[in-house]
Steps between C-alpha positions, in 0.01 A plus 500: 500500500628841409512798745172631617289208395531564134527147358676636196542241221622492139250451230514154345734359773505131539607296809878523505748339726568631844813695401335631184202605710722694744675681212175587339346627823809720553485637152119570546555674829780708346261602225238631742474872578452555880278817532439466871669841556219665302231368740583722802419862559848598410479313180183657361452459121561876456660723763320816593549780249636722767777453770395430854709793615305729277171370635621562859615851414162581354330353814723716721406815306131423514536439886662852532219654304240333716689614808507861370133479413425387867702789641317753279171351615605521865628870494314654207183300512516448117454137394575570128862409505434183694224389272723567197785300659271213579347480147853522348624223720206277409548566132876434501466187723232357268725574197803331655300198622338464152847496333663284771267206431710209384478441119213752445705711261645211303158326467352817342802525276478134388121513441526823297796385282385379152582138421786447259536242222793263481472519121542881482708584808872556442791352672588693821154658534305516824189295434184391678404153372154357602424138435470147640773350702672162449763337720866469405739229624410566869157443636391627839248373748336743742597444863162465671235426235742280299393663166725341230641640178582842641770751385462719809387422851470711813392376846492747792441431869399789725433525865310754690751737648548840633360668820134533498451300183264253658307767692384668180338181373470249789283253311713379210654775294818671583590864443869427441650184348866409531671292232678208665559261207523543125548264208515668165667348188494557121650312201551563132186460301344567159229747406294475182429852366124549449559747221748319275475136628887486545655357807769658718710370781466712813825491702357507848721229636820487700624831623274696270339816648121455499216729610197280575170680509310186597236511773485220749182314612435476867475128540516475882378745760490382859376644825593437860437169670387329176660175415712515188428262213726200451614639158612826653669326794691277261611788283624690803689197645673436173648854518572483871253781567302531815143350497375644822124520484486823707661687204301691238643432162429555131639303215495639152601341168519624136634349193531511115395179352545364144209626277436824697500838325788725602650840414881512503700812470872480413756557236456307180793301358497361142826325428563187292119454452464464877249738663543576858374752754773621732508736801595863439863587552406807692191595710217644302273782605122474469464878466238719674133417485356842566137399473552231771719723713790246469874597517740310269642185635781272377499126439803281451439162345246313290148585597237229528146612510225239502208562259318174573374529847265200497691342790469799722233477764433829678469480881564123482605319824498132574678301765 
């Protein structure tokens, strides 16, 4: 078994001898792209379009403005400055929070970008190819649901954490979830262009920078003092994770399976009749979206945006 429960296997593999199996398993593991670092808060798909120091400086200036408004109200009995400071603070805070949402800018950019054609696009051009996915040499299996023939899998385990998080929603929901375990992998795969019918190899495998915009389903959502299912207990024990029933946990999983429709953004390579989509050499800006009040953001890597969301179940939760 490969790291993270991804039972990666090579297409068309037969039953080799033990030494051949070990060599093949090692080669398969080396071909996988470990994207676990992109699952945490620090590894968001797209960083905020403004430095944290700048946001803190703006917050300090707004606090000073509110303080001055309060002083004017106390001594001059005029609430005008205080009201203006509060309105300005609310507007700026909403603007910053809107732009800080992980992946919001890039999702708008990807959805608004017109689809390219592999037949017309030139070598070295930034393209958006939309079409159906087919597996390459490496096939992945999702960690919890055991969905086969995947090219990308993501399984996240979160626990209720943070002071006061259980007080806000004492029944089941948690106001703050802390990521405690992540399994996220990708492999090279093929995409068939819906416009031209041509097929390209997407280099999302080993050590390739990938920006996954794939939502995860909430498969498990537990509450206090409720016995965990045998499936969940087994999954936790296989990874040496605590299965204390007193914990409030949530398990999420997403994947890209063969046959799904996907949009891929990357650099087109046409050499020796081989068509490939590679990650950009430098980070690319999304530009401003003035009508949506979005600042420019930068993405570094191949962007994967799922078009077929038939597997996604909103507000799902099973144990």
